[in-house]
N, C-alpha and C positions, 0 to 999 in steps of 0.2 A: 345927554350925554353919549348916548348908544349913537346916534348919528355922527357926533365928533370922532369918535371912535371908529368908527367905520371909514370916514374921510382921513382920519389920520394912519390906518393901519393897510387900508388896501392896497395903496401903492407900494409898500414896505414886502407885502406878501407876495404881490406881483413879481417884485425885484428879484425876491428871496425864489422863486420859482424857476424865474430865467436862467438865475444863478445855478440852480441844481441841473438844469436841462442843457446849460451849455460846459458846466464845469469839467466834467470828464474829457473833453478836448484837447486840456493842457493850456497851453501858452499859445496866443492869437497874434499874430506878425501881421502886418499892411506894409506893401512895398508899392510904391508910386511911379511910374516912368509913363514916358509919351507914349507907351502902347497900351498903358491901363491901368487898374488896381489889381494887384495878388495878394489876395489873403491866405495865410496858412495856417494851419494848427498841427498838432503831431499826428495826425489823421486823414486831413484833405489838405487841398487847395483849391482855390476858387479863383479864375481870373477874370476879371471884370473889365469888359472894354469900352471905351468912351461915349461909344452909341449907345449905351444902357443908361445914362444919366440925364437929365432934362436940365440941370444946374446945380448950383451948389451955394450955401450962406455959409456965412463966417460968423461964429460966433467969439467971445472971450477965449474960450478953451476949446473950441472944436471947429473943423469942416465939417458941413452934414452937406452930402450928397443926395439928390432926390433923382428915384427913378424915373424916367421917359412914359413908361406902359402905367396909364391910369387905372389899369385892373391890381397892378401889384404893388403894395404898398412897400417899397423897399428904400431903407434909408440906410446910407453907408455914413459911418462915422468914423472921421480920423482926429483924433487926439492929438492937439499940438504937443502935448508933453512927451508925445512919441520921436520929435524929431530932435534929432543930437545937437547940431549947430546953431546958432543963432541966425547965420543968413540961411539955413535950410528952410526956414519961415518962408521966406522970400520966395526961394526957389521952387518950396511946394505952390506956394499963392500964383507964381508965372506960370508951372503946368497947368494948374485948374484954371487959371484964367484963357490958357490958351487952346482947351480942348474941349470946357463946357464954359456957361455964361453964368454969371452970380443973379442971384434969384431974390 
């Protein structure tokens, strides 16, 4: 019973911990362009050029971008629900395909 409780509860504890760490930053916005990805919060702006990424994977709900540097475990996650228009997903997919390969 203890093992089941640990297996069930550990991911939830980790998620709650991450939410506490980043929650103070406010809303998070990502903008994808031909220059790269710009990520903004109420307190910071991060610009990632396409050369940072080795490729991307598409899931049912997200585009996941993988770091090129093997020593840095970086994942960029772009949720599809953030796209405002129906043709926006096709445009986003085209930009990703143009600048980074599918892996």
